[in-house]
SEBA-742876 format. One record per residue: x, y, z of N, C-alpha, C in turn; residue number from 1; residue in three letters. Coordinates in steps of 0.001 Angstrom, whole numbers, plus 500000, padded with zeros to 6 digits. Layout:
% residues N
[[X,Y,Z],[X,Y,Z],[X,Y,Z],NUM,'ALA']
...
END
This chain:
% residues 115
[[474069,806317,323297],[475504,806218,323542],[476238,806094,322208],1,'UNK']
[[477242,806927,322029],[477997,806917,320780],[478932,805710,320738],2,'UNK']
[[478915,805043,319593],[479864,803955,319346],[480521,804157,318005],3,'UNK']
[[481836,804038,317977],[482609,804067,316740],[483358,802741,316662],4,'UNK']
[[483081,801970,315622],[483659,800632,315503],[484514,800561,314247],5,'UNK']
[[485820,800413,314463],[486767,800343,313356],[486972,798896,312905],6,'UNK']
[[487222,798714,311621],[487490,797386,311080],[488349,797514,309830],7,'UNK']
[[488884,796382,309385],[489624,796360,308134],[491130,796284,308266],8,'UNK']
[[491634,796315,309489],[493077,796224,309675],[493590,794823,309411],9,'UNK']
[[494910,794685,309474],[495516,793386,309257],[496995,793497,309004],10,'UNK']
[[497567,792379,308565],[498983,792311,308224],[499125,792433,306713],11,'UNK']
[[499973,793333,306272],[500172,793558,304840],[501650,793807,304574],12,'UNK']
[[502098,793422,303399],[503488,793647,303024],[503710,795097,302615],13,'UNK']
[[504931,795581,302762],[505234,796934,302271],[504813,797084,300813],14,'UNK']
[[504203,798228,300520],[503682,798477,299185],[502253,798038,298989],15,'UNK']
[[501708,797335,299953],[500346,796839,299852],[499300,797873,300225],16,'UNK']
[[498049,797431,300215],[496917,798323,300482],[495961,797703,301489],17,'UNK']
[[495280,798573,302193],[494194,798184,303088],[493133,799265,303044],18,'UNK']
[[491906,798871,303324],[490810,799837,303446],[490182,799671,304815],19,'UNK']
[[490260,800721,305605],[489664,800716,306931],[488265,801321,306866],20,'UNK']
[[487390,800795,307725],[486036,801329,307849],[485771,801669,309303],21,'UNK']
[[484926,802657,309513],[484505,803033,310863],[483011,803295,310823],22,'UNK']
[[482261,802437,311499],[480809,802568,311549],[480409,803296,312823],23,'UNK']
[[479624,804334,312656],[479183,805146,313789],[477732,804849,314137],24,'UNK']
[[477429,804929,315428],[476048,804803,315885],[475861,805702,317101],25,'UNK']
[[474604,806063,317361],[474311,806893,318523],[474659,808358,318362],26,'UNK']
[[474898,808781,317141],[475248,810172,316888],[474687,810586,315531],27,'UNK']
[[474498,811887,315360],[474076,812398,314057],[475342,812571,313234],28,'UNK']
[[475716,811503,312576],[477023,811391,311920],[477275,812543,310950],29,'UNK']
[[476273,812920,310202],[476479,813859,309097],[476874,815259,309551],30,'UNK']
[[476666,815595,310817],[476974,816958,311249],[478405,817101,311763],31,'UNK']
[[479114,815974,311836],[480474,815996,312383],[481530,815882,311294],32,'UNK']
[[482609,816665,311453],[483832,816325,310739],[484394,815078,311410],33,'UNK']
[[484973,814193,310607],[485484,812927,311128],[486967,812777,310801],34,'UNK']
[[487668,812117,311684],[489101,811935,311472],[489534,810506,311706],35,'UNK']
[[490643,810166,311082],[491353,808926,311384],[492639,809305,312112],36,'UNK']
[[492914,808556,313156],[494076,808773,313994],[494837,807452,314101],37,'UNK']
[[496091,807510,314503],[496837,806281,314721],[497804,806441,315882],38,'UNK']
[[498108,805316,316500],[499064,805312,317589],[500010,804133,317410],39,'UNK']
[[501256,804447,317175],[502294,803430,317039],[502862,803109,318419],40,'UNK']
[[503459,801935,318573],[504022,801564,319878],[505015,802607,320374],41,'UNK']
[[504829,803034,321627],[505748,803988,322230],[505592,805415,321772],42,'UNK']
[[504566,805682,320960],[504364,807045,320450],[502990,807561,320833],43,'UNK']
[[502835,808860,320723],[501537,809475,320991],[500604,809280,319802],44,'UNK']
[[499328,809286,320094],[498343,809199,319019],[498436,810455,318154],45,'UNK']
[[498326,810258,316842],[498436,811381,315919],[497292,811355,314910],46,'UNK']
[[496974,812523,314408],[495954,812655,313370],[496545,812234,312035],47,'UNK']
[[495832,811383,311326],[496263,810931,309999],[495556,811730,308899],48,'UNK']
[[494243,811887,309043],[493463,812585,308031],[492122,812963,308629],49,'UNK']
[[491506,814002,308078],[490136,814300,308474],[489331,814750,307267],50,'UNK']
[[488013,814625,307418],[487087,815004,306360],[485982,815843,306982],51,'UNK']
[[485682,816954,306360],[484664,817852,306884],[483266,817314,306609],52,'UNK']
[[482290,817995,307150],[480898,817613,306878],[480613,817664,305379],53,'UNK']
[[481233,818611,304724],[480978,818798,303296],[481875,817979,302390],54,'UNK']
[[482831,817252,302974],[483672,816380,302169],[485062,816901,301880],55,'UNK']
[[485408,818070,302407],[486780,818544,302236],[487716,817684,303082],56,'UNK']
[[488906,817450,302559],[489829,816540,303237],[491164,817208,303540],57,'UNK']
[[491855,816651,304513],[493176,817143,304896],[493980,815961,305416],58,'UNK']
[[495285,815939,305097],[496115,814792,305422],[497400,815209,306122],59,'UNK']
[[497887,814320,306974],[499226,814500,307521],[500236,814371,306385],60,'UNK']
[[501323,815096,306487],[502323,815063,305418],[502838,813641,305177],61,'UNK']
[[502902,812852,306223],[503478,811506,306111],[502621,810559,305275],62,'UNK']
[[501350,810887,305065],[500465,809982,304314],[499913,810633,303050],63,'UNK']
[[500222,811879,302838],[499674,812604,301696],[500066,811909,300394],64,'UNK']
[[499082,811712,299532],[499338,811040,298259],[499222,809531,298330],65,'UNK']
[[499150,808978,299527],[499038,807517,299689],[497701,807109,300302],66,'UNK']
[[497169,807926,301193],[495922,807610,301903],[494800,808498,301382],67,'UNK']
[[493582,807961,301408],[492398,808731,301021],[491294,808488,302034],68,'UNK']
[[490799,809574,302607],[489674,809482,303536],[488393,809820,302781],69,'UNK']
[[487323,809107,303111],[486020,809374,302501],[484936,809039,303512],70,'UNK']
[[483729,809459,303199],[482607,809187,304113],[481355,808884,303316],71,'UNK']
[[480484,808095,303925],[479164,807790,303367],[478151,808119,304454],72,'UNK']
[[477534,809283,304355],[476605,809706,305402],[475356,808836,305445],73,'UNK']
[[475004,808218,304351],[473840,807321,304336],[474095,806064,305159],74,'UNK']
[[475381,805707,305284],[475750,804509,306042],[476411,804848,307370],75,'UNK']
[[476510,806142,307682],[477172,806568,308929],[478557,805942,309060],76,'UNK']
[[479299,805987,307984],[480591,805307,307931],[481650,806215,307312],77,'UNK']
[[482834,806150,307880],[483986,806840,307321],[485037,805786,306966],78,'UNK']
[[485738,806033,305866],[486695,805068,305332],[488097,805680,305259],79,'UNK']
[[489086,804808,305262],[490457,805231,305001],[491084,804216,304055],80,'UNK']
[[491286,804625,302815],[491975,803798,301840],[493467,804071,301971],81,'UNK']
[[494221,803021,302221],[495656,803163,302443],[496412,802385,301384],82,'UNK']
[[497173,803090,300574],[497968,802480,299513],[499448,802706,299776],83,'UNK']
[[500278,801946,299080],[501735,802087,299200],[502165,802105,300661],84,'UNK']
[[501669,801150,301401],[501930,801122,302844],[503403,800889,303137],85,'UNK']
[[503851,801513,304217],[505242,801429,304656],[505295,800851,306073],86,'UNK']
[[506411,800285,306457],[506513,799756,307835],[506200,800817,308889],87,'UNK']
[[506526,802058,308614],[506249,803123,309585],[504772,803468,309702],88,'UNK']
[[503927,802882,308868],[502481,803036,309008],[501907,802057,310033],89,'UNK']
[[502720,801164,310536],[502265,800204,311537],[501791,800931,312794],90,'UNK']
[[500546,800655,313186],[499935,801347,314321],[498541,800783,314545],91,'UNK']
[[497944,801181,315659],[496509,800973,315845],[495816,802217,315297],92,'UNK']
[[494853,802005,314432],[494133,803098,313782],[492759,803261,314418],93,'UNK']
[[492425,804504,314704],[491164,804844,315338],[490436,805898,314498],94,'UNK']
[[489116,805895,314593],[488375,807027,314066],[487749,807778,315245],95,'UNK']
[[487454,809022,315014],[486819,809879,316008],[486334,811102,315262],96,'UNK']
[[485614,811935,315957],[485272,813212,315362],[486552,814035,315225],97,'UNK']
[[486451,815126,314473],[487567,816065,314378],[487049,817458,314706],98,'UNK']
[[487573,818054,315771],[488531,817520,316728],[487963,816311,317491],99,'UNK']
[[488850,815543,318052],[488408,814321,318733],[487714,814625,320055],100,'UNK']
[[486836,813712,320445],[486135,813788,321721],[486553,812596,322563],101,'UNK']
[[486984,812847,323779],[487599,811795,324599],[486705,810578,324780],102,'UNK']
[[485409,810806,324897],[484504,809695,325194],[484139,808886,323963],103,'UNK']
[[484613,809277,322805],[484229,808606,321570],[485263,807592,321067],104,'UNK']
[[486405,807470,321749],[487423,806530,321250],[486907,805102,321305],105,'UNK']
[[487134,804362,320222],[486772,802954,320170],[488000,802094,320423],106,'UNK']
[[487896,800827,320007],[488978,799877,320236],[490097,800020,319215],107,'UNK']
[[489789,800564,318076],[490782,800692,317022],[490956,799404,316249],108,'UNK']
[[491732,799487,315187],[492050,798306,314384],[493544,798312,314092],109,'UNK']
[[494176,797177,314285],[495631,797074,314152],[496022,796944,312679],110,'UNK']
[[496963,797765,312283],[497564,797672,310950],[499053,797384,311141],111,'UNK']
[[499496,796300,310551],[500899,795927,310632],[501456,795790,309219],112,'UNK']
[[502498,796546,308935],[503133,796510,307612],[504510,795884,307790],113,'UNK']
[[504645,794685,307261],[505883,793944,307455],[506030,792880,306391],114,'UNK']
[[507262,792620,306021],[507531,791536,305069],[507819,790243,305822],115,'UNK']
END
């Protein structure tokens, strides 16, 4: 059974940084492109960034230049480094494959950017 467990969220002031981690189990992690997604209150879930099997990356325009996605296939883990955080980055952040698979959604991790 596939499990994706996100961690690293929290409360941070505008301009601050956080590093999210997503540990995968029950899947051959290295063969999947992986993505980070987020869902803000009252909004639909959106793709934030994804990384291919080979390490190529792509970002939503709203986070380009501030967020960095990376992966460690030896640890079956994908990361999201978030810098220069803004209040509009407040959301629950999830990881999943890219494209996402409905049965793979985890609990997510809450990121709140507020002074």
